[in-house]
C-alpha positions as CSV (number, residue, x, y, z in Angstrom):
1,M,-19.6,19.4,22.8
2,T,-20.6,15.5,24.0
3,F,-20.1,12.9,21.5
4,K,-23.8,12.2,21.2
5,K,-24.1,16.1,20.0
6,L,-21.7,15.8,17.6
7,L,-23.8,12.2,16.1
8,E,-26.8,14.5,15.5
9,I,-25.0,16.8,13.6
10,S,-22.8,14.6,11.5
11,S,-26.0,12.7,11.3
12,R,-28.2,15.6,9.9
13,I,-25.0,16.7,7.5
14,L,-24.9,13.5,5.9
15,A,-28.8,13.3,5.5
16,E,-28.2,16.8,3.7
17,E,-25.3,16.0,1.6
18,D,-27.5,12.2,0.6
19,G,-30.1,15.0,-0.1
20,R,-27.5,17.0,-2.7
21,L,-26.2,14.4,-4.4
22,S,-26.9,13.1,-7.6
23,P,-30.0,10.4,-8.6
24,F,-26.9,7.9,-9.8
25,A,-24.6,8.7,-7.1
26,T,-24.2,6.4,-4.0
27,P,-25.6,7.9,-1.1
28,H,-23.9,7.8,2.7
29,S,-26.5,5.9,3.9
30,A,-26.0,3.1,1.2
31,A,-22.9,1.6,2.6
32,R,-23.0,-1.4,3.5
33,R,-20.1,-3.8,5.2
34,K,-19.1,-7.9,5.3
35,F,-19.0,-7.5,9.5
36,S,-20.9,-5.0,11.2
37,T,-19.4,-2.9,13.7
38,E,-21.3,-1.5,16.6
39,D,-18.7,1.8,16.4
40,K,-20.4,5.0,17.2
41,D,-18.4,7.8,14.6
42,F,-19.5,10.9,13.6
43,R,-17.8,10.2,10.0
44,S,-19.5,9.0,7.5
45,E,-18.6,4.7,6.9
46,F,-16.9,6.0,3.6
47,A,-15.3,8.3,5.5
48,R,-14.3,6.3,7.8
49,D,-12.8,3.6,4.9
50,R,-10.3,6.8,3.7
51,D,-8.9,7.2,7.0
52,R,-8.3,3.5,7.8
53,I,-6.5,3.3,4.1
54,L,-4.9,6.8,4.6
55,Y,-3.0,5.3,8.0
56,S,-2.2,1.9,6.8
57,G,1.1,0.7,6.5
58,G,0.2,-0.3,2.9
59,F,-0.6,3.8,2.5
60,R,2.8,4.8,4.1
61,R,4.7,2.2,1.5
62,Y,3.1,4.1,-0.9
63,V,6.3,6.6,-1.0
64,G,8.6,4.2,-1.5
65,K,7.1,3.0,-4.9
66,T,7.8,3.8,-8.4
67,Q,5.5,4.3,-11.1
68,V,8.1,3.1,-13.8
69,V,10.7,0.9,-13.1
70,Y,13.4,2.7,-15.3
71,F,12.7,5.5,-12.7
72,A,13.2,4.0,-9.4
73,S,17.4,3.9,-10.6
74,Q,17.1,7.2,-10.9
75,F,17.7,9.4,-7.4
76,D,15.5,12.0,-8.2
77,E,12.6,13.7,-6.0
78,H,10.6,15.4,-8.9
79,I,9.7,11.8,-10.3
80,T,6.4,10.5,-9.2
81,N,6.3,8.1,-7.1
82,R,3.2,5.8,-6.6
83,A,2.2,8.3,-3.3
84,I,2.1,11.1,-5.9
85,H,-0.4,9.0,-8.2
86,T,-2.4,8.3,-6.1
87,I,-3.0,11.5,-4.3
88,Q,-3.4,13.0,-8.0
89,V,-6.1,10.0,-8.5
90,S,-8.2,11.0,-5.8
91,Q,-7.8,15.4,-6.6
92,I,-9.1,14.7,-10.3
93,S,-11.4,12.3,-9.1
94,R,-12.9,14.5,-7.0
95,T,-12.8,17.4,-9.0
96,I,-15.4,15.2,-11.7
97,G,-16.8,13.7,-8.7
98,R,-17.8,17.3,-7.5
99,L,-19.1,18.5,-10.4
100,L,-20.9,15.4,-11.2
101,R,-22.5,15.6,-7.6
102,L,-21.2,12.0,-6.6
103,N,-20.1,11.0,-3.2
104,L,-17.0,12.2,-2.8
105,D,-16.2,10.4,0.7
106,L,-16.2,7.5,-2.0
107,I,-14.9,8.5,-4.4
108,E,-11.4,9.7,-1.7
109,A,-11.6,6.2,0.2
110,I,-11.4,4.1,-3.4
111,A,-8.6,6.5,-5.0
112,L,-6.8,6.6,-1.6
113,G,-6.6,2.9,-1.7
114,H,-6.6,1.5,-5.3
115,D,-3.1,0.3,-5.3
116,L,-2.2,-1.1,-2.5
117,G,-1.7,-4.1,-3.9
118,H,0.8,-3.0,-5.7
119,P,4.5,-4.5,-6.0
120,P,7.7,-3.0,-5.7
121,F,8.5,-1.4,-9.4
122,G,5.4,-0.8,-11.1
123,H,3.9,-2.7,-13.5
124,D,6.9,-4.9,-14.3
125,G,7.2,-5.5,-10.7
126,E,3.6,-6.8,-11.1
127,D,4.3,-8.9,-14.0
128,F,7.4,-10.8,-13.0
129,L,5.7,-12.1,-9.4
130,D,2.8,-13.5,-11.2
131,E,5.3,-15.5,-12.9
132,L,6.9,-16.7,-10.6
133,C,3.8,-17.1,-8.0
134,R,2.0,-18.7,-11.3
135,E,5.5,-21.2,-11.7
136,Y,5.4,-22.3,-8.1
137,G,1.5,-23.3,-8.5
138,I,-0.7,-19.9,-6.0
139,G,-2.2,-18.9,-9.3
140,H,-2.3,-15.8,-11.1
141,F,-0.8,-12.2,-9.2
142,R,-3.1,-9.2,-10.1
143,H,-2.4,-5.8,-7.8
144,N,-6.4,-5.3,-7.8
145,I,-6.6,-9.1,-6.3
146,H,-4.1,-8.2,-4.2
147,G,-4.9,-4.7,-3.1
148,L,-8.1,-6.5,-2.1
149,Y,-6.2,-9.5,-0.1
150,Y,-4.8,-6.7,1.7
151,V,-7.3,-5.0,3.2
152,D,-9.1,-7.9,4.0
153,R,-6.9,-10.0,5.4
154,I,-3.1,-8.7,5.9
155,A,-3.5,-5.5,7.1
156,N,-3.7,-4.6,10.6
157,C,-1.7,-8.1,11.6
158,N,-4.8,-10.2,9.4
159,R,-7.4,-8.4,11.1
160,G,-8.0,-6.3,8.1
161,M,-9.8,-3.2,7.5
162,N,-13.8,-4.4,7.8
163,L,-14.1,-1.5,4.7
164,T,-17.4,-1.3,3.4
165,F,-18.5,-3.4,0.3
166,Q,-18.1,-0.1,-2.1
167,V,-14.8,0.9,-1.5
168,R,-13.7,-2.9,-2.1
169,D,-15.9,-3.1,-4.7
170,G,-14.0,0.4,-6.0
171,L,-10.7,-1.6,-5.5
172,L,-11.0,-4.7,-7.4
173,F,-12.7,-2.8,-10.0
174,H,-9.9,-0.2,-11.1
175,D,-7.9,-1.2,-13.1
176,G,-7.1,1.6,-15.2
177,E,-4.6,-0.5,-17.8
178,S,-7.5,-2.3,-19.2
179,Y,-9.0,0.3,-20.6
180,L,-12.5,1.7,-21.5
181,D,-13.4,5.1,-22.4
182,R,-17.2,4.3,-21.4
183,L,-17.6,3.1,-17.5
184,T,-21.2,2.4,-16.8
185,P,-21.8,0.7,-13.1
186,C,-22.8,-2.7,-12.4
187,R,-25.2,-1.9,-9.6
188,E,-26.4,-5.2,-9.3
189,R,-23.3,-7.2,-8.2
190,E,-22.9,-8.8,-4.5
191,E,-20.6,-10.0,-2.4
192,K,-20.8,-13.4,-3.8
193,A,-19.7,-11.8,-7.7
194,I,-16.5,-10.4,-5.8
195,E,-15.5,-13.9,-4.3
196,N,-16.2,-15.5,-7.8
197,Y,-14.6,-12.9,-9.8
198,V,-11.2,-13.5,-7.8
199,L,-11.6,-17.4,-7.7
200,R,-10.9,-16.6,-11.2
201,C,-8.7,-14.7,-11.4
202,S,-6.8,-16.9,-9.7
203,Q,-7.6,-19.6,-12.6
204,G,-7.0,-17.7,-15.5
205,D,-7.8,-14.6,-17.4
206,P,-11.2,-12.8,-15.9
207,P,-13.7,-11.1,-17.4
208,D,-13.5,-7.0,-17.2
209,W,-15.5,-6.1,-14.6
210,I,-16.7,-2.6,-14.1
211,P,-17.0,-1.0,-10.6
212,S,-20.8,-1.6,-9.0
213,T,-20.7,2.7,-7.9
214,L,-20.8,5.7,-11.0
215,E,-17.6,6.5,-8.1
216,G,-15.7,4.0,-8.8
217,C,-16.3,4.2,-12.2
218,V,-14.8,7.3,-11.7
219,V,-11.9,6.4,-10.0
220,R,-11.1,4.0,-12.8
221,M,-10.7,6.4,-15.2
222,C,-8.8,9.1,-13.3
223,D,-6.3,6.4,-12.9
224,T,-5.0,6.6,-16.4
225,V,-5.9,9.8,-17.0
226,A,-3.5,10.6,-14.0
227,Y,-0.3,8.6,-15.6
228,V,-0.7,9.4,-19.3
229,G,0.3,12.8,-19.3
230,Q,2.4,12.1,-15.7
231,D,4.9,9.7,-17.6
232,I,5.6,12.2,-19.9
233,E,6.7,14.7,-17.7
234,D,8.5,12.0,-16.2
235,A,10.2,10.6,-19.3
236,A,10.9,14.0,-20.4
237,R,12.6,14.6,-17.3
238,M,15.2,11.5,-17.9
239,G,15.6,12.6,-21.0
240,I,14.6,9.4,-22.5
241,L,11.6,11.3,-24.7
242,K,11.4,15.1,-26.0
243,K,8.0,16.3,-25.9
244,E,8.4,18.0,-29.7
245,S,7.7,14.1,-30.8
246,I,4.1,13.7,-29.5
247,P,2.2,13.9,-32.6
248,R,0.5,17.2,-33.7
249,A,-3.0,16.0,-33.6
250,L,-3.0,14.9,-30.3
251,V,-1.4,18.1,-28.5
252,D,-3.7,19.9,-30.8
253,C,-6.5,17.8,-29.1
254,L,-5.0,16.8,-26.1
255,G,-1.8,19.4,-25.3
256,N,1.6,18.0,-24.7
257,T,1.9,19.0,-20.7
258,N,0.3,17.0,-17.7
259,S,-1.9,19.5,-17.0
260,Q,-3.4,20.7,-20.6
261,I,-4.5,16.3,-21.0
262,I,-5.6,16.5,-17.1
263,N,-7.5,19.6,-18.0
264,S,-8.7,18.1,-21.9
265,L,-9.7,15.1,-20.0
266,V,-11.5,16.3,-16.9
267,S,-13.1,18.7,-19.2
268,D,-14.6,15.6,-21.9
269,I,-15.5,13.4,-19.4
270,V,-17.7,15.9,-17.2
271,D,-19.4,17.0,-20.0
272,S,-19.4,13.8,-22.2
273,S,-21.3,12.2,-18.9
274,L,-23.2,15.5,-17.0
275,D,-26.4,13.7,-15.2
276,Q,-26.0,10.4,-17.0
277,D,-25.3,7.3,-15.2
278,T,-21.9,6.3,-17.0
279,I,-18.8,8.2,-17.0
280,Q,-17.6,8.6,-20.9
281,L,-15.5,10.4,-22.7
282,S,-16.1,11.6,-26.1
283,P,-15.5,9.9,-29.3
284,R,-12.9,12.3,-30.6
285,V,-11.4,12.9,-27.1
286,A,-11.3,9.1,-26.3
287,E,-9.2,8.1,-29.5
288,S,-6.8,11.3,-29.6
289,F,-6.3,9.1,-25.9
290,R,-6.2,5.7,-26.8
291,R,-3.5,7.1,-29.2
292,L,-1.4,9.1,-26.7
293,R,-1.4,5.8,-24.3
294,E,-0.2,4.2,-27.3
295,F,2.8,6.5,-27.8
296,N,3.6,6.2,-24.1
297,H,4.0,2.6,-24.2
298,S,6.7,2.7,-27.6
299,R,8.5,5.6,-26.7
300,I,8.7,5.6,-23.0
301,Y,8.1,1.9,-21.7
302,G,9.4,0.0,-24.6
303,H,12.6,2.4,-24.7
304,S,15.7,0.3,-24.6
305,E,16.8,1.7,-20.8
306,I,13.5,0.7,-19.5
307,R,14.0,-2.9,-20.9
308,R,17.5,-3.4,-20.2
309,E,16.8,-1.8,-16.0
310,K,13.3,-4.8,-16.7
311,Q,15.9,-7.8,-16.9
312,R,17.6,-6.9,-13.8
313,I,15.0,-6.3,-11.6
314,Q,13.2,-9.3,-12.8
315,H,16.1,-11.2,-12.1
316,A,16.8,-10.2,-8.9
317,F,12.5,-10.9,-8.0
318,R,13.3,-15.0,-9.0
319,M,16.6,-14.6,-7.0
320,L,14.4,-13.2,-3.5
321,F,11.4,-15.6,-4.5
322,E,13.8,-18.4,-4.1
323,H,15.7,-17.0,-1.5
324,F,13.2,-16.6,1.2
325,L,11.4,-19.9,0.0
326,H,13.9,-22.0,0.6
327,E,14.4,-19.8,4.2
328,L,10.8,-21.1,4.6
329,E,11.5,-24.6,3.7
330,K,14.4,-24.8,6.1
331,D,12.4,-22.8,8.9
332,K,15.4,-20.7,9.1
333,T,13.3,-18.0,11.8
334,G,16.3,-15.9,12.1
335,S,15.5,-14.8,8.4
336,I,14.9,-11.5,7.7
337,I,11.4,-12.5,6.2
338,F,10.4,-13.6,9.8
339,E,11.9,-10.9,11.7
340,H,10.4,-8.1,8.6
341,F,7.0,-9.8,8.4
342,L,5.9,-12.7,9.8
343,N,6.6,-12.7,13.4
344,N,3.7,-9.8,12.9
345,R,1.6,-12.5,11.3
346,S,-1.3,-14.0,13.4
347,K,-2.0,-17.9,14.1
348,E,-4.1,-18.4,11.5
349,Y,-2.5,-17.2,8.6
350,M,0.6,-19.0,9.6
351,K,-1.1,-22.2,9.5
352,V,-3.2,-21.9,6.5
353,T,-0.6,-19.9,3.9
354,S,1.9,-21.2,1.9
355,H,5.2,-20.8,1.5
356,P,5.5,-19.9,-2.2
357,E,2.2,-17.3,-0.4
358,K,4.0,-16.1,2.6
359,V,7.1,-15.0,-0.3
360,R,4.1,-13.4,-2.6
361,D,2.8,-11.1,0.6
362,Y,6.3,-10.2,1.8
363,L,7.7,-9.6,-1.3
364,T,4.9,-7.1,-2.5
365,T,5.1,-5.4,0.9
366,M,8.5,-4.1,-0.4
367,T,9.2,-0.4,-1.9
368,D,12.1,-0.4,-4.1
369,R,14.3,0.7,-2.0
370,Y,14.0,-1.7,0.7
371,F,14.1,-4.3,-1.7
372,T,17.7,-3.4,-3.5
373,K,18.5,-2.8,0.1
374,V,17.9,-6.6,0.7
375,F,19.2,-7.9,-2.4
376,A,22.1,-6.0,-1.6
377,E,22.6,-7.6,1.4
378,L,22.3,-10.7,0.7
379,Y,24.3,-10.8,-2.9
380,V,26.7,-8.2,-3.1
381,P,30.3,-9.0,-0.9
382,R,30.6,-6.2,1.4
383,M,33.6,-4.2,0.2
384,P,36.5,-3.8,2.9
385,G,35.9,-0.2,4.9
């Protein structure tokens, strides 16, 4: 079969898919890119974005990044890493999207790319890096902002991925940490608004903006759905939580296993959002979900073992940041920051990017294990063999 024939078949199938979508969904035909391309492909534009993300170095590094800082120190392949979390977000989002007749290619692209900007050691690593970035005058660090920066400027040796506006918008406004139980897309947003938002983020706390597509809203909601129950499972496995301690009212509403919690939330989201231009939970389930997240914060993320691990890693972040900043200021081109990162950067990047920004970008690419290995090589004495 010729490539031209494949394009004809693909165009017909995509048009048929658009015809079956909900009136609130994003059709394939609406996809638009910041930089136009003449390339022809039998995939949809959103499927092309998904594949660019899937084959990126950032996606491969997901497997080496954990969700909760304490879990990083526990050698157990059953504990959730960011790759597992991302795949689970994609699966849950696609389940909801299929039932609501939304664009599954767009959902999958946003879901698989939503955490590309995360540094090692989860949200704690994000907080540590934010403190250092502000101290060294390069603004705030937020993983959603850095995720957009990664796909636009860092990936592919600074060529970027040239993703569609809808996917980039979904990546930027995916953050499930700023939780809302009702998400209505901001459909009038344009590229200029994204640029203004990124600027405001560098200067301080930005407003909590919602994705511009219903598909992006699904991923944002499911980001939280995916990790709340899973963190309970992981904490129970690590021995820092007993499921019997979950309040009875929350168990009755949502369940006490990851599977039960996901099923309860997915069912309620679909029931509450069907044939509407919003993604939402019913008041009763939303309140139980809020209380379950509060339970996790007090009983898991605030656990004494996790607090101790945070202090160690915070100290390591500062030592590595200052070490590599010193190496750059002294132009030590034999440093591993050059060997492992900067030697693969473009001339333009090297020219316009400040030393603190280069260190930030390097640390963000690190997996937990690589971070620990580099720290040990620099600061832990070698024992005689």
